[in-house]
VEXGU-437812 format. One record per residue (C-alpha): residue number from 0; residue in three letters; x, y, z. Coordinates in steps of 0.2 Angstrom, whole numbers, plus 5000, padded with zeros to 4 digits. Layout:
residues N
NUM / Ala / X / Y / Z
...
end
This chain:
residues 499
0 / Met / 4984 / 5078 / 5134
1 / Glu / 5002 / 5072 / 5130
2 / Ile / 5006 / 5068 / 5113
3 / Ile / 5012 / 5048 / 5113
4 / Thr / 5020 / 5049 / 5094
5 / Asp / 5036 / 5057 / 5087
6 / Gly / 5048 / 5050 / 5076
7 / Ile / 5064 / 5055 / 5065
8 / Asp / 5069 / 5055 / 5048
9 / Ile / 5086 / 5044 / 5047
10 / Asn / 5087 / 5047 / 5027
11 / Asn / 5103 / 5046 / 5021
12 / Gly / 5111 / 5049 / 5038
13 / Ser / 5102 / 5064 / 5045
14 / Leu / 5091 / 5065 / 5059
15 / Asp / 5078 / 5078 / 5056
16 / Pro / 5063 / 5076 / 5069
17 / Leu / 5047 / 5074 / 5059
18 / Pro / 5031 / 5085 / 5066
19 / Ile / 5026 / 5083 / 5084
20 / Val / 5011 / 5091 / 5090
21 / Ala / 5014 / 5096 / 5107
22 / Glu / 4996 / 5092 / 5114
23 / Met / 4980 / 5081 / 5109
24 / Pro / 4965 / 5090 / 5105
25 / Glu / 4950 / 5085 / 5114
26 / Val / 4939 / 5073 / 5107
27 / Asp / 4922 / 5076 / 5100
28 / Pro / 4909 / 5075 / 5113
29 / Arg / 4898 / 5063 / 5107
30 / Thr / 4899 / 5050 / 5121
31 / Gly / 4887 / 5038 / 5130
32 / Thr / 4887 / 5022 / 5140
33 / Asp / 4882 / 5012 / 5123
34 / Lys / 4896 / 5019 / 5112
35 / Leu / 4905 / 5004 / 5104
36 / Lys / 4922 / 5005 / 5111
37 / Val / 4935 / 4999 / 5098
38 / Ile / 4952 / 4993 / 5100
39 / Ile / 4964 / 4995 / 5085
40 / Val / 4981 / 4985 / 5087
41 / Gly / 4995 / 4994 / 5075
42 / Ala / 4997 / 5012 / 5070
43 / Gly / 5001 / 5011 / 5051
44 / Leu / 4993 / 5017 / 5038
45 / Gly / 4979 / 5005 / 5038
46 / Gly / 4978 / 5007 / 5059
47 / Cys / 4975 / 5025 / 5057
48 / Ala / 4965 / 5024 / 5041
49 / Cys / 4955 / 5013 / 5053
50 / Ala / 4955 / 5023 / 5068
51 / Met / 4947 / 5038 / 5056
52 / Ala / 4936 / 5027 / 5050
53 / Met / 4928 / 5022 / 5067
54 / His / 4930 / 5040 / 5074
55 / Tyr / 4918 / 5047 / 5060
56 / Ala / 4906 / 5031 / 5062
57 / Gly / 4904 / 5039 / 5080
58 / Phe / 4912 / 5025 / 5090
59 / Glu / 4927 / 5025 / 5106
60 / Val / 4943 / 5023 / 5098
61 / Val / 4961 / 5017 / 5105
62 / Val / 4977 / 5013 / 5096
63 / Tyr / 4991 / 5002 / 5101
64 / Glu / 5007 / 5001 / 5093
65 / Lys / 5022 / 4993 / 5100
66 / Ile / 5036 / 5002 / 5090
67 / Lys / 5041 / 5017 / 5102
68 / Lys / 5044 / 5031 / 5087
69 / Phe / 5039 / 5029 / 5071
70 / Leu / 5054 / 5035 / 5057
71 / Arg / 5054 / 5039 / 5040
72 / Leu / 5057 / 5023 / 5033
73 / Gly / 5054 / 5015 / 5015
74 / Asp / 5050 / 5024 / 4998
75 / Ser / 5037 / 5025 / 4986
76 / Leu / 5019 / 5023 / 4991
77 / Gly / 5003 / 5025 / 4983
78 / Leu / 4984 / 5029 / 4986
79 / Gly / 4973 / 5027 / 4973
80 / Glu / 4956 / 5036 / 4970
81 / Asn / 4946 / 5023 / 4977
82 / Ala / 4955 / 5028 / 4994
83 / Leu / 4957 / 5045 / 4991
84 / Arg / 4937 / 5049 / 4991
85 / Leu / 4937 / 5040 / 5008
86 / Leu / 4952 / 5050 / 5016
87 / Asp / 4944 / 5067 / 5007
88 / Arg / 4928 / 5063 / 5020
89 / Trp / 4939 / 5058 / 5033
90 / Gly / 4948 / 5075 / 5034
91 / Cys / 4965 / 5070 / 5027
92 / Leu / 4966 / 5074 / 5009
93 / Asp / 4972 / 5088 / 5007
94 / Lys / 4990 / 5084 / 5016
95 / Ile / 4989 / 5068 / 5005
96 / Val / 4989 / 5078 / 4987
97 / Ser / 5002 / 5090 / 4993
98 / Ile / 5014 / 5076 / 4996
99 / Gly / 5010 / 5068 / 4980
100 / Asn / 5021 / 5067 / 4964
101 / Lys / 5013 / 5079 / 4951
102 / Ser / 5016 / 5071 / 4936
103 / Pro / 5000 / 5067 / 4926
104 / Val / 5008 / 5052 / 4918
105 / Phe / 5022 / 5040 / 4920
106 / His / 5031 / 5031 / 4905
107 / Met / 5035 / 5011 / 4902
108 / Arg / 5053 / 5010 / 4894
109 / Arg / 5064 / 4999 / 4886
110 / Tyr / 5077 / 4993 / 4898
111 / Asp / 5093 / 4996 / 4887
112 / Thr / 5088 / 5011 / 4877
113 / Gly / 5076 / 5020 / 4888
114 / Glu / 5063 / 5020 / 4873
115 / Ile / 5045 / 5023 / 4878
116 / Leu / 5036 / 5008 / 4874
117 / Ala / 5019 / 5014 / 4885
118 / Thr / 5011 / 5029 / 4894
119 / Gln / 4999 / 5030 / 4905
120 / Arg / 4991 / 5040 / 4917
121 / Leu / 4999 / 5042 / 4935
122 / Leu / 4982 / 5041 / 4943
123 / Asp / 4979 / 5023 / 4934
124 / Met / 4995 / 5017 / 4941
125 / Ala / 4994 / 5020 / 4959
126 / Gly / 4985 / 5038 / 4961
127 / Tyr / 4996 / 5051 / 4970
128 / Ile / 5013 / 5045 / 4975
129 / Gly / 5022 / 5050 / 4989
130 / His / 5036 / 5044 / 5005
131 / Arg / 5028 / 5031 / 5012
132 / Gly / 5035 / 5040 / 5029
133 / Asp / 5026 / 5059 / 5023
134 / Tyr / 5009 / 5049 / 5019
135 / His / 5012 / 5040 / 5036
136 / Gln / 5014 / 5057 / 5045
137 / Ala / 4999 / 5062 / 5037
138 / Phe / 4987 / 5051 / 5044
139 / Ile / 4996 / 5050 / 5059
140 / Asp / 4992 / 5069 / 5063
141 / Arg / 4976 / 5068 / 5055
142 / Val / 4972 / 5055 / 5069
143 / Met / 4978 / 5065 / 5083
144 / Glu / 4969 / 5081 / 5076
145 / Leu / 4953 / 5070 / 5080
146 / Gly / 4958 / 5069 / 5097
147 / Ile / 4961 / 5048 / 5095
148 / Pro / 4975 / 5041 / 5107
149 / Ile / 4988 / 5031 / 5101
150 / His / 4999 / 5024 / 5114
151 / Met / 5018 / 5020 / 5106
152 / Gly / 5029 / 5008 / 5114
153 / Thr / 5014 / 4997 / 5118
154 / Asn / 5016 / 4979 / 5115
155 / Val / 4999 / 4969 / 5116
156 / Ala / 5005 / 4954 / 5124
157 / Arg / 4989 / 4942 / 5122
158 / Tyr / 4972 / 4943 / 5114
159 / Asn / 4955 / 4937 / 5122
160 / Glu / 4940 / 4935 / 5110
161 / Asp / 4928 / 4929 / 5120
162 / Asp / 4925 / 4944 / 5130
163 / Pro / 4936 / 4955 / 5119
164 / Ser / 4950 / 4962 / 5127
165 / Val / 4970 / 4966 / 5126
166 / Thr / 4983 / 4961 / 5138
167 / Leu / 4999 / 4975 / 5137
168 / Asp / 5015 / 4969 / 5142
169 / Ser / 5014 / 4978 / 5157
170 / Gly / 4999 / 4967 / 5164
171 / Glu / 4984 / 4980 / 5162
172 / Arg / 4971 / 4971 / 5152
173 / Val / 4958 / 4984 / 5140
174 / Gln / 4941 / 4978 / 5136
175 / Ala / 4931 / 4983 / 5123
176 / Asp / 4917 / 4977 / 5110
177 / Ile / 4928 / 4974 / 5097
178 / Val / 4949 / 4972 / 5094
179 / Ile / 4954 / 4975 / 5075
180 / Gly / 4972 / 4968 / 5072
181 / Ala / 4980 / 4980 / 5060
182 / Asp / 4995 / 4974 / 5064
183 / Gly / 5004 / 4972 / 5048
184 / Ile / 5012 / 4959 / 5038
185 / Lys / 5020 / 4950 / 5052
186 / Ser / 5003 / 4952 / 5063
187 / Met / 5002 / 4942 / 5079
188 / Cys / 4982 / 4945 / 5080
189 / Arg / 4982 / 4934 / 5063
190 / Glu / 4987 / 4918 / 5074
191 / Leu / 4972 / 4921 / 5085
192 / Val / 4960 / 4923 / 5069
193 / Leu / 4966 / 4906 / 5062
194 / Gly / 4972 / 4896 / 5076
195 / Phe / 4989 / 4892 / 5069
196 / Thr / 5005 / 4901 / 5066
197 / Asp / 5004 / 4907 / 5047
198 / Lys / 5020 / 4905 / 5039
199 / Pro / 5028 / 4916 / 5024
200 / Lys / 5033 / 4907 / 5007
201 / Ser / 5047 / 4917 / 4996
202 / Ser / 5041 / 4922 / 4982
203 / Gly / 5055 / 4920 / 4971
204 / Tyr / 5058 / 4938 / 4970
205 / Ala / 5066 / 4952 / 4981
206 / Cys / 5067 / 4972 / 4978
207 / Tyr / 5083 / 4983 / 4982
208 / Arg / 5075 / 4999 / 4986
209 / Ala / 5083 / 5018 / 4989
210 / Tyr / 5079 / 5034 / 4994
211 / Met / 5088 / 5051 / 4992
212 / Pro / 5091 / 5069 / 4987
213 / Gly / 5087 / 5073 / 4969
214 / Ser / 5102 / 5085 / 4970
215 / Lys / 5114 / 5070 / 4968
216 / Leu / 5108 / 5065 / 4952
217 / Lys / 5110 / 5086 / 4945
218 / Asn / 5128 / 5084 / 4940
219 / Asp / 5126 / 5069 / 4930
220 / Pro / 5123 / 5072 / 4911
221 / Tyr / 5110 / 5057 / 4911
222 / Ala / 5103 / 5054 / 4926
223 / Lys / 5099 / 5073 / 4928
224 / Arg / 5085 / 5071 / 4918
225 / Leu / 5075 / 5062 / 4930
226 / Val / 5075 / 5077 / 4944
227 / Glu / 5071 / 5091 / 4932
228 / Lys / 5053 / 5092 / 4935
229 / Asp / 5041 / 5076 / 4941
230 / Cys / 5042 / 5060 / 4935
231 / Met / 5040 / 5043 / 4935
232 / Asn / 5045 / 5030 / 4924
233 / Val / 5047 / 5010 / 4923
234 / Trp / 5061 / 5001 / 4915
235 / Ile / 5054 / 4983 / 4909
236 / Gly / 5068 / 4971 / 4906
237 / Pro / 5069 / 4951 / 4904
238 / Asp / 5064 / 4944 / 4924
239 / Leu / 5068 / 4962 / 4931
240 / His / 5060 / 4979 / 4931
241 / Ile / 5063 / 4996 / 4939
242 / Val / 5053 / 5010 / 4945
243 / Gln / 5059 / 5027 / 4948
244 / Asn / 5047 / 5042 / 4958
245 / Thr / 5051 / 5060 / 4961
246 / Cys / 5043 / 5070 / 4975
247 / Lys / 5042 / 5089 / 4978
248 / Asp / 5048 / 5093 / 4960
249 / Gly / 5063 / 5083 / 4959
250 / Glu / 5070 / 5085 / 4975
251 / Glu / 5066 / 5070 / 4981
252 / Phe / 5071 / 5054 / 4969
253 / Asn / 5068 / 5035 / 4974
254 / Trp / 5071 / 5018 / 4963
255 / Ile / 5065 / 5001 / 4966
256 / Ile / 5072 / 4986 / 4955
257 / Thr / 5061 / 4970 / 4957
258 / His / 5072 / 4951 / 4954
259 / Lys / 5074 / 4936 / 4954
260 / Asp / 5080 / 4932 / 4972
261 / Glu / 5077 / 4913 / 4981
262 / Ala / 5088 / 4920 / 4997
263 / Asp / 5081 / 4915 / 5015
264 / Ile / 5064 / 4923 / 5019
265 / Leu / 5065 / 4941 / 5029
266 / Glu / 5051 / 4952 / 5032
267 / Ser / 5059 / 4966 / 5035
268 / Trp / 5058 / 4985 / 5030
269 / Ser / 5076 / 4989 / 5036
270 / Gln / 5087 / 4975 / 5030
271 / Pro / 5100 / 4983 / 5023
272 / Gly / 5107 / 4981 / 5004
273 / Asp / 5120 / 4987 / 4994
274 / Pro / 5119 / 4996 / 4980
275 / Lys / 5133 / 4989 / 4970
276 / Glu / 5122 / 4973 / 4970
277 / Ala / 5109 / 4980 / 4963
278 / Val / 5118 / 4989 / 4949
279 / Lys / 5127 / 4973 / 4944
280 / Leu / 5110 / 4967 / 4939
281 / Val / 5107 / 4981 / 4926
282 / Ala / 5125 / 4987 / 4921
283 / Asp / 5120 / 4986 / 4902
284 / Trp / 5104 / 4997 / 4906
285 / Asp / 5099 / 5012 / 4900
286 / Pro / 5112 / 5024 / 4908
287 / Thr / 5099 / 5036 / 4914
288 / Ile / 5093 / 5025 / 4928
289 / Val / 5109 / 5016 / 4930
290 / Asn / 5120 / 5032 / 4933
291 / Ala / 5106 / 5037 / 4945
292 / Met / 5108 / 5021 / 4955
293 / Lys / 5128 / 5022 / 4954
294 / Leu / 5125 / 5039 / 4964
295 / Thr / 5116 / 5028 / 4977
296 / Asp / 5125 / 5028 / 4994
297 / Thr / 5112 / 5015 / 5004
298 / Cys / 5098 / 5006 / 4998
299 / Leu / 5087 / 4991 / 5007
300 / Asp / 5086 / 4973 / 5003
301 / Trp / 5067 / 4967 / 5004
302 / Lys / 5063 / 4951 / 5001
303 / Ile / 5045 / 4949 / 4992
304 / Val / 5035 / 4935 / 5004
305 / Tyr / 5020 / 4927 / 4998
306 / Arg / 5006 / 4919 / 5007
307 / Glu / 4990 / 4911 / 5003
308 / Pro / 4973 / 4919 / 5005
309 / Leu / 4968 / 4915 / 5023
310 / Pro / 4953 / 4904 / 5024
311 / Thr / 4946 / 4920 / 5036
312 / Trp / 4948 / 4936 / 5044
313 / Val / 4937 / 4936 / 5058
314 / Ser / 4940 / 4925 / 5075
315 / Lys / 4927 / 4911 / 5081
316 / Ser / 4918 / 4925 / 5091
317 / Gly / 4918 / 4937 / 5078
318 / Lys / 4925 / 4950 / 5090
319 / Val / 4944 / 4950 / 5085
320 / Cys / 4946 / 4954 / 5066
321 / Leu / 4959 / 4957 / 5053
322 / Leu / 4963 / 4972 / 5041
323 / Gly / 4976 / 4978 / 5028
324 / Asp / 4992 / 4968 / 5027
325 / Ala / 4988 / 4957 / 5041
326 / Ala / 4974 / 4950 / 5031
327 / His / 4978 / 4953 / 5013
328 / Pro / 4996 / 4958 / 5009
329 / His / 4999 / 4964 / 4992
330 / Leu / 5013 / 4962 / 4980
331 / Pro / 5022 / 4982 / 4976
332 / Thr / 5015 / 4977 / 4959
333 / Ser / 4996 / 4980 / 4963
334 / Ala / 4999 / 4998 / 4969
335 / Gln / 4985 / 4995 / 4980
336 / Gly / 4990 / 4987 / 4999
337 / Ala / 4987 / 5005 / 5005
338 / Ser / 4971 / 5009 / 4999
339 / Gln / 4963 / 4993 / 5001
340 / Ala / 4967 / 4995 / 5019
341 / Val / 4957 / 5011 / 5018
342 / Glu / 4943 / 5000 / 5011
343 / Asp / 4943 / 4989 / 5024
344 / Ser / 4943 / 5003 / 5036
345 / Ala / 4928 / 5012 / 5027
346 / Cys / 4918 / 4994 / 5025
347 / Leu / 4921 / 4988 / 5041
348 / Ala / 4916 / 5004 / 5051
349 / Val / 4899 / 5003 / 5042
350 / Cys / 4895 / 4986 / 5046
351 / Leu / 4898 / 4990 / 5064
352 / Gln / 4887 / 5006 / 5061
353 / Leu / 4873 / 4997 / 5053
354 / Ala / 4873 / 4979 / 5066
355 / Gly / 4872 / 4990 / 5082
356 / Thr / 4883 / 4987 / 5096
357 / Gly / 4875 / 4970 / 5101
358 / Asn / 4879 / 4962 / 5086
359 / Val / 4896 / 4963 / 5084
360 / Arg / 4900 / 4945 / 5076
361 / Leu / 4887 / 4948 / 5062
362 / Ala / 4895 / 4965 / 5058
363 / Thr / 4913 / 4958 / 5056
364 / Leu / 4908 / 4942 / 5045
365 / Thr / 4897 / 4952 / 5033
366 / Tyr / 4912 / 4965 / 5031
367 / Glu / 4924 / 4949 / 5025
368 / Arg / 4912 / 4943 / 5015
369 / Leu / 4908 / 4961 / 5007
370 / Arg / 4927 / 4962 / 5005
371 / Tyr / 4935 / 4947 / 5002
372 / Ala / 4932 / 4943 / 4983
373 / Arg / 4937 / 4959 / 4979
374 / Val / 4954 / 4959 / 4987
375 / Leu / 4958 / 4943 / 4979
376 / Lys / 4956 / 4954 / 4963
377 / Thr / 4967 / 4968 / 4968
378 / Gln / 4978 / 4957 / 4975
379 / Lys / 4981 / 4947 / 4957
380 / Thr / 4984 / 4963 / 4949
381 / Gly / 5001 / 4962 / 4954
382 / Glu / 5007 / 4944 / 4951
383 / Asp / 4998 / 4949 / 4933
384 / Leu / 5009 / 4965 / 4931
385 / Arg / 5024 / 4958 / 4937
386 / Ile / 5024 / 4942 / 4924
387 / Arg / 5017 / 4954 / 4910
388 / Trp / 5033 / 4965 / 4913
389 / His / 5047 / 4952 / 4916
390 / Asn / 5041 / 4943 / 4899
391 / Ala / 5038 / 4958 / 4888
392 / Leu / 5055 / 4958 / 4881
393 / Lys / 5054 / 4940 / 4877
394 / Lys / 5043 / 4945 / 4862
395 / Val / 5056 / 4959 / 4857
396 / Gln / 5071 / 4945 / 4856
397 / Ala / 5058 / 4936 / 4847
398 / Gly / 5057 / 4948 / 4833
399 / Glu / 5039 / 4954 / 4839
400 / Lys / 5036 / 4971 / 4843
401 / Ile / 5026 / 4974 / 4858
402 / Asp / 5008 / 4978 / 4861
403 / Pro / 5006 / 4994 / 4873
404 / Gln / 4992 / 4987 / 4880
405 / Ser / 5001 / 4972 / 4884
406 / Ile / 5011 / 4981 / 4897
407 / Glu / 4999 / 4993 / 4903
408 / Met / 4992 / 4992 / 4922
409 / Arg / 4973 / 4987 / 4922
410 / Asn / 4969 / 4995 / 4939
411 / Ala / 4956 / 5006 / 4931
412 / Trp / 4941 / 4995 / 4937
413 / Ile / 4948 / 4998 / 4954
414 / Tyr / 4947 / 5016 / 4956
415 / Pro / 4927 / 5020 / 4954
416 / His / 4923 / 5008 / 4970
417 / Asp / 4916 / 5018 / 4984
418 / Ala / 4918 / 5007 / 5000
419 / Glu / 4904 / 5015 / 5011
420 / Lys / 4892 / 5016 / 4998
421 / Asp / 4895 / 4997 / 4994
422 / Ala / 4894 / 4993 / 5011
423 / Arg / 4877 / 5003 / 5014
424 / Asp / 4870 / 4996 / 4997
425 / Arg / 4874 / 4977 / 4999
426 / Trp / 4872 / 4975 / 5019
427 / Pro / 4854 / 4971 / 5017
428 / Ala / 4857 / 4956 / 5007
429 / Val / 4873 / 4949 / 5016
430 / Ser / 4869 / 4952 / 5031
431 / Thr / 4852 / 4944 / 5031
432 / Gln / 4859 / 4929 / 5022
433 / Ile / 4873 / 4928 / 5036
434 / Gln / 4861 / 4930 / 5050
435 / Arg / 4850 / 4914 / 5043
436 / Glu / 4867 / 4904 / 5045
437 / Leu / 4871 / 4909 / 5061
438 / Glu / 4853 / 4903 / 5068
439 / Val / 4856 / 4888 / 5060
440 / Gly / 4875 / 4884 / 5066
441 / Asn / 4884 / 4884 / 5048
442 / Val / 4893 / 4901 / 5044
443 / Ile / 4899 / 4898 / 5026
444 / His / 4917 / 4903 / 5025
445 / Pro / 4919 / 4917 / 5009
446 / Thr / 4932 / 4903 / 5001
447 / Asp / 4917 / 4892 / 4999
448 / Leu / 4907 / 4907 / 4989
449 / Leu / 4920 / 4909 / 4975
450 / Gly / 4917 / 4903 / 4959
451 / Pro / 4930 / 4899 / 4945
452 / Asp / 4931 / 4918 / 4942
453 / Arg / 4939 / 4921 / 4959
454 / Tyr / 4956 / 4928 / 4951
455 / Asp / 4948 / 4936 / 4934
456 / Ile / 4955 / 4955 / 4934
457 / Pro / 4939 / 4963 / 4928
458 / Gln / 4942 / 4975 / 4913
459 / Ile / 4934 / 4993 / 4908
460 / Ser / 4924 / 4994 / 4892
461 / Asp / 4933 / 4998 / 4875
462 / Glu / 4925 / 5017 / 4874
463 / Glu / 4932 / 5019 / 4893
464 / Lys / 4950 / 5013 / 4888
465 / Ala / 4948 / 5026 / 4872
466 / Glu / 4943 / 5040 / 4884
467 / Ile / 4957 / 5037 / 4894
468 / Asp / 4969 / 5037 / 4879
469 / Lys / 4963 / 5052 / 4874
470 / Ile / 4966 / 5060 / 4889
471 / Val / 4983 / 5052 / 4889
472 / Val / 4989 / 5062 / 4872
473 / Glu / 4983 / 5078 / 4879
474 / Met / 4993 / 5076 / 4896
475 / Val / 5009 / 5072 / 4887
476 / Arg / 5007 / 5087 / 4876
477 / Asn / 5006 / 5098 / 4891
478 / Tyr / 5018 / 5087 / 4900
479 / Pro / 5031 / 5081 / 4888
480 / Pro / 5043 / 5066 / 4895
481 / Ser / 5060 / 5071 / 4901
482 / Tyr / 5067 / 5060 / 4886
483 / Thr / 5061 / 5049 / 4875
484 / Gly / 5076 / 5037 / 4874
485 / Leu / 5095 / 5033 / 4867
486 / Glu / 5095 / 5026 / 4850
487 / Arg / 5102 / 5007 / 4851
488 / Gly / 5119 / 5006 / 4847
489 / Val / 5124 / 5023 / 4854
490 / Thr / 5140 / 5023 / 4868
491 / Val / 5138 / 5032 / 4880
492 / Pro / 5148 / 5038 / 4897
493 / Ile / 5145 / 5030 / 4912
494 / Val / 5148 / 5034 / 4930
495 / Ser / 5160 / 5026 / 4941
496 / Pro / 5154 / 5014 / 4952
497 / Val / 5152 / 5023 / 4972
498 / Ala / 5167 / 5017 / 4982
end
C-alpha cells in the first residue's frame, strides 16, 4: 500500500523533507465481521494517539485528514508522564524521549536581572519537551508502522450520526460503528455534537512564538549561554512571561512570549508576526533572552482564544464524539493539551472495548463522564499559572519577597494518573449508572454532576513536595544553570535589532 502522507520543513526558509516511509506495513491480521469499525477525523497528535489506542484495542481504524502535507510548524510541545506511560504501551516512547529536552530542571527568573526565583523538575513542568513537528512525525510514523491508513488531503464534508458515517468532498460515503472528531480547536465535528456553532472568545492574551537554529546565538556574549546545553527558562514580568527551550544540546532554540492582546481573534498556527514588535514589549528585560529575540528573523503571532467548557462531547445518538482540542482546548501554560488528548484516546478505547460493538452510545457517554471533571481541572491549571506569573512581580514592586512556591507549576497531581487503568476500574459503576439513565430516557449531562469544587486544583502532600524538593537540589548540583542572573543596575551591551 502506498503511503499517503508526507511533510516539508519550512523553518528558517529551508525545504528539507521530513522522513517518508515508502510502503505501509501489513495490518495485524485480527479480522472478523464483528470487529468494531472506527473513523477518526483529524491526524494531529490527538487523532494519531486515538488511532494507536483503537488499534491496540483490536478495532479496525481509518483516519481522514484534510491537510495534504504536514509541515514542521509550531515550536515546543510537552508530553507529561501521564501520556508517556500510554505511549510506551503503544510502542512510541523511545522516539519521544530521543526528541525531548534533556535538561532535568527549569528555572523561573526575574524579568530584568535574570535572577533565579524558583527551580522545578522539568518533568513537573511538562514532561519531555520537543518540537511539535518532530513529535507529530513520531506519532505519524507509529500509526503507519501499525498499518493504520491515513488519508491525507481528504476533507470530511458531512457527518451522519444516526447511521454513523462521513461523506467526503468526493461524494464517497464511509460507514463505521463510531466517528471520532479529533479535528482540533476549529473542529467541524463539534458543531454536529453541539447542534450550534461554537464561537471562540478572546482570552485577552496572545503569543509571539519563534524557533531557530541555536547557532544564531553562539556569537552573542549573553544569548550564547542559552545554547551551551539543553536548558529551559521562564522570565516572569508584569503581565508578561517568556518561555525559552532548547533541544538537541542547543542545536535548536525557541522562545515564546505571552502578552496582553485585544486584537481580533484569528485561530492560526501560521499567522506571521514581527520579532521587533515582540522585542518592544521586553526591551528592558534580561539581555540574555532579549538579545536572543533580537537575533530572530521570523516568528508567529498566535492569538490565545478561550472557549467555555462544552456541555457535552457526545452527539445525541452517541455514535459521534469529540476528543482532544475539539472537546477541551488547553492554554499553553497548562502544558497538558497533547497529554490530555492521549488520555482521552486511552479512556475511549477501553470504554468501547468493555461496552462491546452494539453499545457504542454507552461507551461514549461513559468516556465523557470519566474524563469530564479531570479535564476541567487540567484546563484550569493553565489559567491559574498565568495569573500567578503575571502578578508575581507586583509583590516585588511593593517591597515583598517572592515565595518560590507561589510561582511554581502545580501539575504534579496530574502525572500519576493511568487513563487505561482508571477507565477499567471505574467502568462498572459509571457504565451501570448511565445504563439506568438510558433505560428511563434521562441521561444526565456531566456538567450537572459537578460540585462547587469543579475548578479547584488538587495538591500533592507536603511530604511528597519535600521529596521532590530534595530531588531538585541534587539535580541542580549535577546540572547547574547556565547563569544565575545579573546584578541589578549593571549596564550590559545589547545587540542591534534585526533590520
